[in-house]
MILOBA-108585 format. One line per field, with one value per residue (C-alpha): y negated, z, x negated; chain; residue in three letters; residue number from 1. Coordinates in pm, 1 decimal, padded with zeros to 6 digits. Each point is the difference from the previous one (the first is absolute). Example, Ala and Ser with C-alpha at 12.3 -4.5 7.8 and 13.67 -1.06 7.14 Angstrom:
BEGIN
y <- (00450.0, -00344.0);
z <- (00780.0, -00066.0);
x <- (-01230.0, -00137.0);
c <- (A, A);
r <- (Ala, Ser);
k <- (1, 2);
***
This chain:
BEGIN
y <- (-08780.0, 00275.5, -00153.8, -00347.4, 00114.8, 00367.4, 00153.4, 00362.9, -00103.5, -00045.7, 00347.4, 00145.3, -00140.1, 00114.9, 00350.4, 00034.1, -00111.8, 00229.9, 00320.2, -00050.0, -00252.1, 00051.2, 00377.1, 00064.4, -00160.8, 00294.8, 00376.1, 00218.2, 00130.3, -00356.2, 00064.8, -00190.2, -00330.8, -00196.8, -00356.8, -00040.8, 00140.7, 00004.7, 00090.7, 00263.0, 00170.7, 00179.8, 00134.1, -00021.0, -00367.7, -00075.4, 00150.1, -00136.6, -00333.2, -00270.5, -00200.2, 00284.4, 00094.7, -00137.3, 00240.1, 00326.5, 00314.8, 00148.0, -00151.1, -00092.7, 00122.1, -00342.2, -00338.3, -00211.1, -00280.8, 00199.9, -00256.5, 00217.4, 00299.7, -00210.8, -00224.8, 00307.5, 00103.4, -00348.5, -00007.0, 00341.2, -00106.4, -00306.0, 00175.7, -00007.8, -00378.4, 00020.0, 00240.5, -00235.0, -00368.6, -00219.2, -00323.2, -00182.0, 00262.4, 00257.2, 00300.8, 00094.4, 00327.1, -00053.0, 00327.3, 00355.5, 00193.7, 00268.4, -00199.6, -00129.7, -00378.3, -00195.3, -00372.0, -00267.3, -00107.9, -00245.4, 00003.0, 00375.5, 00290.6, 00229.1, 00299.4, 00100.2, 00344.4, 00095.0, 00351.7, 00071.6, 00163.2, -00321.8, -00092.0, 00350.8, 00067.2, -00211.6, 00004.0, -00220.8, 00067.7, -00291.2, 00004.7, -00290.1, -00000.9, -00297.5, -00096.1, -00103.1, -00063.3, -00283.7, -00182.6, -00085.4, 00059.6, 00279.7, -00044.6, 00281.4, -00065.1, 00144.8, 00024.6, -00159.8, 00336.8, 00158.7, -00020.2, 00231.5, 00006.7, 00062.2, -00042.1, 00204.1, -00132.9, 00278.3, 00216.2, -00250.7, -00190.1, -00366.7, -00245.5, -00288.6, -00321.4, -00005.0, -00326.7, -00070.1, 00363.4, 00069.5, 00183.0, -00171.2, 00219.3, -00215.6, 00163.2, 00054.0, 00248.3, 00249.5, 00217.1, 00311.7, -00139.8, 00169.7, -00135.1, 00226.1, -00181.3, 00184.2, -00155.1, 00192.6, 00086.8, 00114.4, 00009.5, -00331.4, -00104.6, -00348.6, -00243.4, -00328.5, -00339.9, -00048.3, -00295.9, 00252.0, 00077.7, 00268.2, 00210.4, -00011.6, 00355.7, 00136.2, 00102.7, 00133.3, 00280.3, -00092.0, 00153.6, -00215.2, -00234.8, 00254.9, -00047.6, 00317.3, 00076.7, 00280.0, 00172.4, 00215.9, 00283.7, 00056.3, -00128.7, 00062.8, -00255.5, -00292.6, -00105.4, -00282.6, 00262.5, 00080.4, -00172.4, 00029.4, 00041.8, -00126.8, 00022.1, 00264.6, 00220.7, -00015.8, 00277.0, -00043.2, 00262.9, 00021.3, -00046.3, 00254.3, 00013.9, -00241.1, -00254.1, 00049.2, 00122.3, -00345.3, -00006.0, 00020.9, -00077.5, 00191.0, -00067.1, 00102.4, -00198.2, 00025.7, 00022.7, -00169.4, 00253.0, -00101.6, -00160.4, 00131.1, -00209.4, -00286.0, -00337.3, -00083.7, 00227.0, -00014.8, 00345.9, 00032.0, 00039.3, 00344.6, 00066.6, 00307.6, 00032.3, -00022.5, -00009.9, -00306.0, -00012.8, -00311.5, -00040.8, -00300.1, -00267.4, -00021.2, 00372.5, 00000.4, 00138.1, 00213.4, 00330.1, -00029.5, -00294.6, -00078.8, -00230.8, -00148.7, -00245.9, -00227.8, -00126.1, 00228.2, -00041.2, 00049.9, 00101.5, -00107.1, 00267.8, -00222.4, -00146.9, 00028.7, -00152.5, -00243.6, -00108.0, 00037.8, -00216.7, -00051.4, -00337.9, 00058.9, -00370.5, -00070.0, 00352.0, 00010.4, 00287.7, -00063.5, 00227.9, -00106.6, 00203.2, 00008.7, 00108.1, -00056.7, -00013.8, -00031.7, -00129.2, -00091.9, 00205.6, 00302.7, -00143.2, 00154.5, 00325.8, -00159.3, -00131.4, 00298.0, -00166.6, 00059.8, -00362.9, -00167.2, -00249.0, -00260.6, 00000.5, -00269.3, 00061.3, -00246.7, 00005.5, -00084.1, -00382.1, -00037.6, -00086.6, 00254.5, -00173.2, 00091.4, 00344.2, 00194.7, -00222.6, -00015.6, 00378.1, 00033.4, -00288.9, 00129.9, 00341.5, -00154.7, -00182.0, 00323.0, -00133.4, 00238.1, 00012.9, -00102.8, 00001.6, -00056.0, 00109.2, -00160.7, 00140.2, -00110.8, 00205.5, -00114.8, -00200.7, -00219.4, -00325.3, 00017.6, -00252.4, -00148.1, -00006.2);
z <- (06219.8, -00052.2, -00324.3, 00151.5, 00305.4, -00008.8, 00339.8, 00089.8, 00247.8, -00286.0, -00131.6, 00349.3, 00032.3, -00350.0, 00061.0, 00335.7, -00149.8, -00302.8, 00184.1, 00291.0, -00043.5, -00374.4, -00026.7, 00300.4, -00189.4, -00241.4, 00059.6, -00111.6, -00288.3, -00108.6, 00013.4, 00311.0, 00164.1, 00324.0, 00012.1, 00353.2, 00112.1, 00383.3, 00240.4, 00175.3, -00052.2, 00230.2, -00217.6, 00273.5, 00060.7, -00372.8, 00007.1, 00330.9, 00051.5, -00209.4, -00001.7, -00177.1, -00256.2, -00279.2, 00093.8, -00182.5, 00142.8, -00349.8, -00337.0, -00226.3, -00358.4, -00123.1, 00112.4, -00110.0, -00058.3, -00112.3, 00016.0, 00190.1, -00235.2, -00310.0, 00204.1, 00099.9, -00364.9, -00095.3, 00273.8, -00092.1, -00364.2, 00099.8, 00226.1, -00271.3, 00025.2, 00364.3, -00044.2, -00133.5, -00064.5, -00133.6, 00149.9, -00143.5, -00061.3, 00241.3, -00065.6, 00301.6, 00082.3, 00247.0, 00010.2, -00043.8, -00237.8, -00251.9, -00322.3, -00307.5, -00046.0, -00305.4, -00000.3, -00141.5, 00220.9, -00100.3, -00345.3, -00041.6, 00023.0, 00294.8, 00161.5, 00363.6, 00103.0, 00358.1, 00126.2, 00357.7, 00229.0, 00204.0, 00239.0, 00144.1, -00127.1, 00105.1, -00331.6, -00302.5, -00324.8, -00243.6, -00342.3, -00236.5, -00380.4, -00139.2, -00357.3, 00114.3, 00323.7, 00196.4, 00314.3, 00238.7, 00348.3, 00054.0, 00324.7, 00167.5, 00287.3, 00339.5, 00196.6, 00345.0, 00154.0, -00132.7, 00248.9, -00189.2, -00375.1, -00249.5, -00373.6, -00249.6, -00345.1, -00233.7, 00308.0, 00183.4, 00315.0, -00055.5, 00287.6, -00175.8, 00169.7, 00205.8, -00006.5, 00080.1, -00028.4, -00330.9, -00051.8, -00281.9, -00215.9, -00227.4, -00266.4, -00370.1, -00075.9, -00283.3, -00185.0, 00201.4, 00339.1, 00283.9, 00339.4, 00286.0, 00288.0, 00326.9, 00252.2, 00326.9, 00121.7, 00362.4, 00171.1, 00179.0, 00288.5, -00083.7, 00218.5, -00063.3, 00103.1, 00373.2, -00074.3, -00121.5, 00342.8, -00124.2, -00122.4, 00315.1, 00091.4, -00344.2, -00273.3, -00353.7, -00164.2, -00324.9, -00239.1, -00275.6, -00114.4, 00088.0, 00306.7, 00157.3, 00192.7, 00201.1, -00135.1, 00174.2, -00247.5, 00152.1, 00355.2, 00100.5, 00108.1, 00240.5, -00138.6, 00253.9, 00263.2, -00169.7, 00085.2, -00096.4, 00288.7, 00052.6, -00299.0, -00219.5, -00248.6, -00337.0, -00258.9, -00364.2, -00199.0, -00324.7, 00017.4, -00121.5, -00352.0, 00064.0, 00117.2, -00323.5, 00197.5, 00149.5, 00281.9, 00345.9, 00337.1, 00328.1, 00354.1, 00355.9, 00202.4, 00266.3, 00002.3, 00274.3, 00136.0, 00048.8, 00333.4, 00022.1, -00028.7, 00241.5, -00159.0, 00268.6, 00211.0, 00236.7, -00094.9, -00144.5, -00377.9, -00131.9, -00322.3, -00196.0, -00251.3, -00362.6, -00341.4, -00194.4, -00379.3, -00216.3, -00368.2, -00230.2, 00073.9, -00363.5, 00000.3, 00285.6, -00065.0, -00294.2, 00174.1, 00224.3, 00162.8, 00357.8, 00229.7, -00082.8, 00180.2, -00093.0, 00330.8, 00283.0, 00366.6, 00083.8, 00348.5, 00082.5, 00129.9, 00194.4, 00275.0, 00348.3, 00335.2, 00103.9, 00339.5, 00212.5, 00293.3, 00227.8, 00163.9, 00314.4, 00061.8, -00346.1, -00041.6, -00341.6, -00181.4, -00284.3, -00240.3, -00245.1, -00321.1, -00231.3, -00362.9, -00094.3, -00377.7, -00120.3, 00117.5, 00357.3, -00021.8, 00112.4, 00343.3, 00167.5, 00025.8, 00310.7, 00142.6, 00195.4, 00341.0, 00153.8, 00118.0, -00327.7, -00094.2, -00217.4, -00211.9, -00141.1, -00240.0, -00042.6, -00188.6, 00185.1, 00010.9, -00236.1, 00027.7, -00027.5, -00297.2, -00220.4, 00145.5, -00317.4, -00216.4, 00244.1, 00025.1, -00373.8, -00035.8, 00273.7, -00167.9, -00335.6, 00156.6, 00154.0, 00355.3, 00285.7, 00053.3, 00346.5, 00076.0, 00345.3, 00115.5, 00285.0, 00137.4, 00295.6, 00259.9, 00113.5, 00299.9, -00201.7, -00175.2, -00378.6, -00166.8, -00346.4, -00246.2);
x <- (-06554.8, -00253.2, -00123.1, -00023.5, -00193.7, -00108.1, 00062.5, 00051.0, 00271.0, 00248.6, -00073.4, 00033.5, 00352.6, 00093.7, -00134.6, 00175.0, 00329.9, -00026.2, -00091.8, 00237.2, 00281.5, 00056.1, -00040.8, 00224.8, 00289.5, 00017.8, 00022.2, -00290.0, 00212.6, 00088.7, 00376.5, 00114.1, -00081.6, 00000.6, 00124.3, -00143.4, -00335.4, 00020.6, -00279.7, 00208.6, 00332.8, 00242.0, 00280.7, 00262.0, -00079.0, 00035.3, 00349.2, 00131.3, -00178.5, 00166.0, -00323.9, -00178.6, 00264.0, -00220.4, -00282.9, 00063.8, -00162.3, -00036.0, -00085.7, 00291.3, 00037.1, 00113.4, 00131.9, 00293.5, -00249.4, -00302.8, -00278.1, -00250.7, -00049.9, -00074.2, -00228.3, -00198.8, -00026.0, -00112.1, -00264.6, -00138.9, -00022.4, -00204.3, -00252.2, -00265.4, -00008.6, -00109.8, -00291.9, -00268.8, -00057.2, -00279.6, -00125.2, -00302.0, -00270.2, 00138.9, 00220.9, 00213.6, 00174.1, 00283.8, 00197.0, -00123.0, 00224.0, -00093.5, 00013.7, -00178.0, -00002.1, -00108.3, -00071.7, -00226.9, -00288.6, -00271.3, 00153.1, -00043.3, 00248.0, -00069.2, 00168.3, 00010.9, 00118.3, 00091.2, 00060.3, 00105.7, 00255.2, 00004.2, 00163.2, -00038.0, -00352.0, -00297.6, -00186.5, 00067.6, -00188.6, -00037.1, -00165.4, -00065.8, 00006.6, -00194.7, -00090.8, -00351.5, -00194.3, 00163.3, -00113.7, 00281.9, 00136.8, 00246.6, 00196.4, 00195.1, 00239.5, -00093.0, 00326.6, 00008.6, 00089.6, -00321.3, -00287.6, -00236.7, -00058.9, -00277.0, -00056.3, -00198.5, -00089.8, -00105.2, -00058.4, -00222.4, 00098.1, 00073.7, 00045.5, 00171.0, 00114.5, 00319.1, 00194.4, 00365.6, 00098.6, -00175.6, -00329.6, -00191.4, -00223.3, -00217.5, -00214.9, -00044.2, 00275.4, -00025.0, 00245.2, 00084.0, -00104.4, 00185.9, 00097.0, 00105.7, 00164.6, 00069.3, 00238.1, -00006.3, 00351.9, 00006.5, 00339.2, 00052.3, 00222.2, 00127.4, 00189.3, 00178.5, -00129.4, 00057.1, 00227.1, 00259.9, 00141.3, 00241.2, -00291.6, -00211.5, -00095.1, 00084.4, -00238.3, 00015.6, -00197.0, -00175.8, -00248.1, -00140.3, 00276.9, 00270.7, 00218.7, 00137.5, 00318.1, 00161.7, 00309.4, 00258.7, -00059.4, -00345.8, 00036.8, 00360.5, 00262.0, -00040.0, -00335.7, -00026.8, -00086.0, -00331.1, -00324.7, -00365.5, -00241.7, -00352.4, -00232.8, 00161.6, -00179.1, 00174.4, 00018.0, 00101.9, 00188.0, 00194.5, 00375.5, 00249.5, 00141.4, 00286.9, -00259.3, -00193.8, -00302.2, -00061.3, -00259.3, 00159.7, -00158.8, 00035.3, -00117.7, 00078.4, 00250.5, 00267.4, 00378.1, 00201.7, 00246.3, 00367.4, 00095.3, 00356.0, 00314.5, -00071.5, -00083.8, -00257.6, -00215.6, -00297.0, -00117.9, -00347.9, -00016.0, -00085.1, -00189.5, -00092.6, -00286.4, 00100.9, -00164.7, 00113.2, 00011.3, -00005.7, 00084.7, -00057.6, 00258.2, 00108.5, 00086.1, 00252.1, 00349.3, -00107.1, 00079.5, 00305.3, 00181.9, -00092.9, -00190.5, -00333.3, -00226.3, -00287.1, -00148.7, -00112.7, -00080.8, -00365.5, -00111.4, -00359.2, -00232.6, -00238.6, 00219.1, -00144.2, 00086.2, -00270.0, 00133.1, 00308.7, 00101.7, 00296.9, 00059.2, 00205.3, 00059.4, 00142.0, 00134.1, -00164.9, -00167.5, -00242.6, -00184.5, -00269.3, -00018.7, -00299.1, 00003.5, 00362.5, -00016.3, 00355.6, 00336.7, 00076.8, 00316.5, -00198.6, -00077.3, 00307.2, -00193.6, -00154.0, 00325.9, 00125.7, -00000.7, 00347.9, 00036.8, -00088.8, 00271.0, -00167.3, -00313.4, -00225.7, -00286.9, -00286.3, -00326.0, -00316.8, -00031.4, 00295.9, 00366.2, 00277.0, 00159.7, -00295.7, -00067.7, 00083.3, -00215.0, -00288.1, -00006.0, -00048.2, -00245.1, -00229.3, 00007.8, -00094.0, -00296.4, -00123.1, 00037.0, 00090.3, 00372.2, 00119.6, 00369.9, 00144.4, 00341.6, 00186.2, 00317.6, 00207.9, 00177.5, 00347.3, -00130.1, -00231.9, 00082.4, -00027.6, -00227.6, 00025.8, -00289.9);
c <- (A, A, A, A, A, A, A, A, A, A, A, A, A, A, A, A, A, A, A, A, A, A, A, A, A, A, A, A, A, A, A, A, A, A, A, A, A, A, A, A, A, A, A, A, A, A, A, A, A, A, A, A, A, A, A, A, A, A, A, A, A, A, A, A, A, A, A, A, A, A, A, A, A, A, A, A, A, A, A, A, A, A, A, A, A, A, A, A, A, A, A, A, A, A, A, A, A, A, A, A, A, A, A, A, A, A, A, A, A, A, A, A, A, A, A, A, A, A, A, A, A, A, A, A, A, A, A, A, A, A, A, A, A, A, A, A, A, A, A, A, A, A, A, A, A, A, A, A, A, A, A, A, A, A, A, A, A, A, A, A, A, A, A, A, A, A, A, A, A, A, A, A, A, A, A, A, A, A, A, A, A, A, A, A, A, A, A, A, A, A, A, A, A, A, A, A, A, A, A, A, A, A, A, A, A, A, A, A, A, A, A, A, A, A, A, A, A, A, A, A, A, A, A, A, A, A, A, A, A, A, A, A, A, A, A, A, A, A, A, A, A, A, A, A, A, A, A, A, A, A, A, A, A, A, A, A, A, A, A, A, A, A, A, A, A, A, A, A, A, A, A, A, A, A, A, A, A, A, A, A, A, A, A, A, A, A, A, A, A, A, A, A, A, A, A, A, A, A, A, A, A, A, A, A, A, A, A, A, A, A, A, A, A, A, A, A, A, A, A, A, A, A, A, A, A, A, A, A, A, A, A, A, A, A, A, A, A, A, A, A, A, A, A, A, A, A, A, A, A, A, A, A, A, A, A, A, A, A, A, A, A, A, A, A, A, A, A, A, A, A, A, A, A, A, A, A, A, A, A, A, A, A, A, A, A);
r <- (Unk, Unk, Unk, Unk, Unk, Unk, Unk, Unk, Unk, Unk, Unk, Unk, Unk, Unk, Unk, Unk, Unk, Unk, Unk, Unk, Unk, Unk, Unk, Unk, Unk, Unk, Unk, Unk, Unk, Unk, Unk, Unk, Unk, Unk, Unk, Unk, Unk, Unk, Unk, Unk, Unk, Unk, Unk, Unk, Unk, Unk, Unk, Unk, Unk, Unk, Unk, Unk, Unk, Unk, Unk, Unk, Unk, Unk, Unk, Unk, Unk, Unk, Unk, Unk, Unk, Unk, Unk, Unk, Unk, Unk, Unk, Unk, Unk, Unk, Unk, Unk, Unk, Unk, Unk, Unk, Unk, Unk, Unk, Unk, Unk, Unk, Unk, Unk, Unk, Unk, Unk, Unk, Unk, Unk, Unk, Unk, Unk, Unk, Unk, Unk, Unk, Unk, Unk, Unk, Unk, Unk, Unk, Unk, Unk, Unk, Unk, Unk, Unk, Unk, Unk, Unk, Unk, Unk, Unk, Unk, Unk, Unk, Unk, Unk, Unk, Unk, Unk, Unk, Unk, Unk, Unk, Unk, Unk, Unk, Unk, Unk, Unk, Unk, Unk, Unk, Unk, Unk, Unk, Unk, Unk, Unk, Unk, Unk, Unk, Unk, Unk, Unk, Unk, Unk, Unk, Unk, Unk, Unk, Unk, Unk, Unk, Unk, Unk, Unk, Unk, Unk, Unk, Unk, Unk, Unk, Unk, Unk, Unk, Unk, Unk, Unk, Unk, Unk, Unk, Unk, Unk, Unk, Unk, Unk, Unk, Unk, Unk, Unk, Unk, Unk, Unk, Unk, Unk, Unk, Unk, Unk, Unk, Unk, Unk, Unk, Unk, Unk, Unk, Unk, Unk, Unk, Unk, Unk, Unk, Unk, Unk, Unk, Unk, Unk, Unk, Unk, Unk, Unk, Unk, Unk, Unk, Unk, Unk, Unk, Unk, Unk, Unk, Unk, Unk, Unk, Unk, Unk, Unk, Unk, Unk, Unk, Unk, Unk, Unk, Unk, Unk, Unk, Unk, Unk, Unk, Unk, Unk, Unk, Unk, Unk, Unk, Unk, Unk, Unk, Unk, Unk, Unk, Unk, Unk, Unk, Unk, Unk, Unk, Unk, Unk, Unk, Unk, Unk, Unk, Unk, Unk, Unk, Unk, Unk, Unk, Unk, Unk, Unk, Unk, Unk, Unk, Unk, Unk, Unk, Unk, Unk, Unk, Unk, Unk, Unk, Unk, Unk, Unk, Unk, Unk, Unk, Unk, Unk, Unk, Unk, Unk, Unk, Unk, Unk, Unk, Unk, Unk, Unk, Unk, Unk, Unk, Unk, Unk, Unk, Unk, Unk, Unk, Unk, Unk, Unk, Unk, Unk, Unk, Unk, Unk, Unk, Unk, Unk, Unk, Unk, Unk, Unk, Unk, Unk, Unk, Unk, Unk, Unk, Unk, Unk, Unk, Unk, Unk, Unk, Unk, Unk, Unk, Unk, Unk, Unk, Unk, Unk, Unk, Unk, Unk, Unk, Unk, Unk, Unk, Unk, Unk, Unk, Unk, Unk, Unk, Unk, Unk, Unk, Unk, Unk, Unk, Unk, Unk, Unk, Unk, Unk, Unk, Unk, Unk, Unk, Unk, Unk, Unk, Unk, Unk);
k <- (1, 2, 3, 4, 5, 6, 7, 8, 9, 10, 11, 12, 13, 14, 15, 16, 17, 18, 19, 20, 21, 22, 23, 24, 25, 26, 27, 28, 29, 30, 31, 32, 33, 34, 35, 36, 37, 38, 39, 40, 41, 42, 43, 44, 45, 46, 47, 48, 49, 50, 51, 52, 53, 54, 55, 56, 57, 58, 59, 60, 61, 62, 63, 64, 65, 66, 67, 68, 69, 70, 71, 72, 73, 74, 75, 76, 77, 78, 79, 80, 81, 82, 83, 84, 85, 86, 87, 88, 89, 90, 91, 92, 93, 94, 95, 96, 97, 98, 99, 100, 101, 102, 103, 104, 105, 106, 107, 108, 109, 110, 111, 112, 113, 114, 115, 116, 117, 118, 119, 120, 121, 122, 123, 124, 125, 126, 127, 128, 129, 130, 131, 132, 133, 134, 135, 136, 137, 138, 139, 140, 141, 142, 143, 144, 145, 146, 147, 148, 149, 150, 151, 152, 153, 154, 155, 156, 157, 158, 159, 160, 161, 162, 163, 164, 165, 166, 167, 168, 169, 170, 171, 172, 173, 174, 175, 176, 177, 178, 179, 180, 181, 182, 183, 184, 185, 186, 187, 188, 189, 190, 191, 192, 193, 194, 195, 196, 197, 198, 199, 200, 201, 202, 203, 204, 205, 206, 207, 208, 209, 210, 211, 212, 213, 214, 215, 216, 217, 218, 219, 220, 221, 222, 223, 224, 225, 226, 227, 228, 229, 230, 231, 232, 233, 234, 235, 236, 237, 238, 239, 240, 241, 242, 243, 244, 245, 246, 247, 248, 249, 250, 251, 252, 253, 254, 255, 256, 257, 258, 259, 260, 261, 262, 263, 264, 265, 266, 267, 268, 269, 270, 271, 272, 273, 274, 275, 276, 277, 278, 279, 280, 281, 282, 283, 284, 285, 286, 287, 288, 289, 290, 291, 292, 293, 294, 295, 296, 297, 298, 299, 300, 301, 302, 303, 304, 305, 306, 307, 308, 309, 310, 311, 312, 313, 314, 315, 316, 317, 318, 319, 320, 321, 322, 323, 324, 325, 326, 327, 328, 329, 330, 331, 332, 333, 334, 335, 336, 337, 338, 339, 340, 341, 342, 343, 344, 345, 346, 347, 348, 349, 350, 351, 352, 353, 354, 355, 356, 357, 358, 359, 360, 361, 362, 363, 364, 365, 366, 367, 368, 369, 370, 371, 372, 373, 374, 375, 376, 377, 378, 379, 380, 381, 382, 383, 384, 385);
***
């Protein structure tokens, strides 16, 4: 597909799968494997819930039908075939891996050497070995997650032409020419499409192509109690020896304190400040067995009450909120009225059935967020949206 119609989108999918889905299937020492790569694990549920028996909380040393380990070996052995490709008079680089590649281009033998600590380092160094000066376009993939990049050719800034996810650099290339590509890698908070209702209000932490997760080893048990608040400030540090020094991410958050033994309660939730630590998703369960989690609740920092009113005739209370950025599941923080029995949530000028989607779409368009809550006291007649 890439060779038929060059598009960086194919490389983005390949890169995301390799660094996250594929690598997570094998332990860092290469001696044990997962058959299932879930997005969260609670060891007790894997043992006691029949529906989750196939999800193992630790990697297995081998399988009765061992198709996965040899498939990993086969994929790793073929990675070189995904790095570069040629179409017409253009040489493309699709993946950034320290390597030396040799191929025939325009009827001549050429070499291309890459050196980088990518995907954890922003800089990729590329050098060309050519038998003579050659005029052609060299295209490097700019990942969709990268909002800021720049290219130097022999130490001088080069703008290039960006098209379909590739930056085209056209010139007369000479032996020894060097390209330095920098792909800025700030920590990003990523959410799913708003059509995925189960993920409303949850986000993932990413840096470059790497997806991160929380693990019990760093954050304690019951990871679902943790949440990230407002606009966090992230710090990056090197992991310990049993994580092979992989970059880890930390930020401030909150921990929901236990409610006691009752299944339901009207008591206000209590939180305590907590520092949260995230490791690369592919590296989970390389230290000790335990819980881990991929998606996290995010609490917006810019909610404010715009207007409150109480309609005595209809016995109805309404509150308009401005600036709600994530899931509507956080609205109960305003529902502490002792007579509240039923709640409806509607977007401004929209129907309730599309409230989740409308919330996200209005955020994407940069429009102010207006969400109105209606709740009924026992004497009022419920209405249906």
